[in-house]
C-alpha positions as CSV (number, residue, x, y, z in Angstrom):
1,M,-3.1,11.6,-21.5
2,Y,-5.2,11.9,-24.7
3,V,-4.1,8.5,-26.0
4,Q,-4.8,6.8,-22.7
5,Q,-8.2,8.4,-22.5
6,S,-9.1,7.2,-25.9
7,S,-8.0,3.7,-25.0
8,E,-10.2,3.7,-21.9
9,E,-13.2,5.1,-23.8
10,I,-13.2,2.3,-26.4
11,E,-12.2,-0.6,-24.1
12,S,-15.8,-2.0,-23.8
13,E,-16.3,-1.9,-27.6
14,D,-12.9,-2.9,-29.0
15,V,-10.5,-4.6,-26.6
16,T,-7.8,-5.1,-29.3
17,Q,-7.7,-1.4,-30.3
18,S,-7.9,-0.4,-26.7
19,S,-4.8,-2.5,-26.0
20,V,-2.9,-1.0,-28.9
21,L,-3.7,2.5,-27.7
22,S,-2.8,1.6,-24.1
23,A,0.6,0.3,-25.3
24,R,1.1,3.5,-27.3
25,A,0.2,5.6,-24.3
26,R,2.6,3.7,-22.1
27,N,5.4,4.1,-24.6
28,L,4.8,7.9,-24.8
29,Y,4.8,8.1,-21.0
30,L,8.1,6.1,-20.9
31,R,9.6,8.4,-23.5
32,A,8.6,11.4,-21.3
33,R,10.1,9.7,-18.2
34,D,13.4,9.1,-20.1
35,Y,13.5,12.7,-21.3
36,G,13.0,13.8,-17.7
37,L,15.8,11.5,-16.4
38,R,18.1,12.8,-19.1
39,G,17.3,16.3,-18.2
40,L,18.1,15.6,-14.5
41,E,21.3,14.0,-15.5
42,T,22.5,17.2,-17.2
43,K,22.9,18.7,-13.7
44,H,23.4,15.5,-11.7
45,R,25.6,12.9,-13.4
46,D,24.3,9.3,-13.3
47,F,21.1,10.3,-11.5
48,A,19.1,7.5,-13.1
49,V,21.5,4.8,-11.9
50,A,21.6,6.3,-8.5
51,L,17.8,6.5,-8.4
52,R,17.5,2.8,-9.1
53,K,20.2,1.9,-6.6
54,D,19.2,4.1,-3.7
55,P,16.3,6.5,-4.4
56,K,16.4,8.4,-1.1
57,S,20.1,9.2,-1.5
58,A,19.6,10.1,-5.2
59,V,16.8,12.6,-4.4
60,R,18.9,14.2,-1.6
61,M,21.3,15.6,-4.2
62,M,18.4,17.5,-5.8
63,Q,17.9,21.3,-5.4
64,A,14.7,23.4,-5.4
65,S,15.3,24.2,-9.1
66,D,15.0,20.5,-9.9
67,V,11.5,20.1,-8.5
68,P,9.6,20.8,-11.7
69,L,11.5,18.3,-13.7
70,L,11.4,15.7,-10.9
71,Y,7.6,16.2,-10.7
72,W,7.0,15.7,-14.4
73,T,9.4,12.7,-14.6
74,A,7.5,11.1,-11.7
75,V,4.1,11.9,-13.2
76,S,5.1,10.3,-16.5
77,W,6.5,7.2,-14.8
78,G,3.4,6.8,-12.7
79,A,1.2,7.2,-15.8
80,A,3.2,4.5,-17.6
81,I,2.6,2.2,-14.6
82,S,-1.1,3.0,-14.6
83,C,-1.3,1.8,-18.3
84,Q,-0.1,-1.6,-17.2
85,K,-2.7,-2.5,-14.5
86,T,-2.9,-6.1,-15.8
87,I,0.8,-6.8,-15.9
88,P,2.1,-6.8,-12.3
89,N,5.7,-7.8,-13.2
90,W,6.0,-4.6,-15.1
91,W,6.2,-2.5,-11.9
92,P,9.7,-1.3,-10.9
93,R,11.7,-4.3,-9.7
94,N,13.4,-2.2,-7.0
95,R,11.0,-2.2,-4.0
96,K,12.4,1.1,-2.9
97,L,11.0,2.7,-6.1
98,R,7.6,1.4,-5.4
99,R,7.2,3.5,-2.3
């Protein structure tokens, strides 16, 4: 969040540096998302593949103990998307994941 905030604060003064910081923030968020997905796969094998294929079915295999990691994985994924407001093709290709 800190990197993204810095990017937004300097956007009107230095667009180039703001873009660099925004890309860095996006990469940090994606790293966090990937850590979350890997964490979920320790208990639920191939969860990331199942999530992209059929999100509703993938989430049904989760248990109450998975909620914190699901939450932070989704937050980091959403934050990465929010850093790419100007690149619509970057959004998840799977329409089911957009919901």
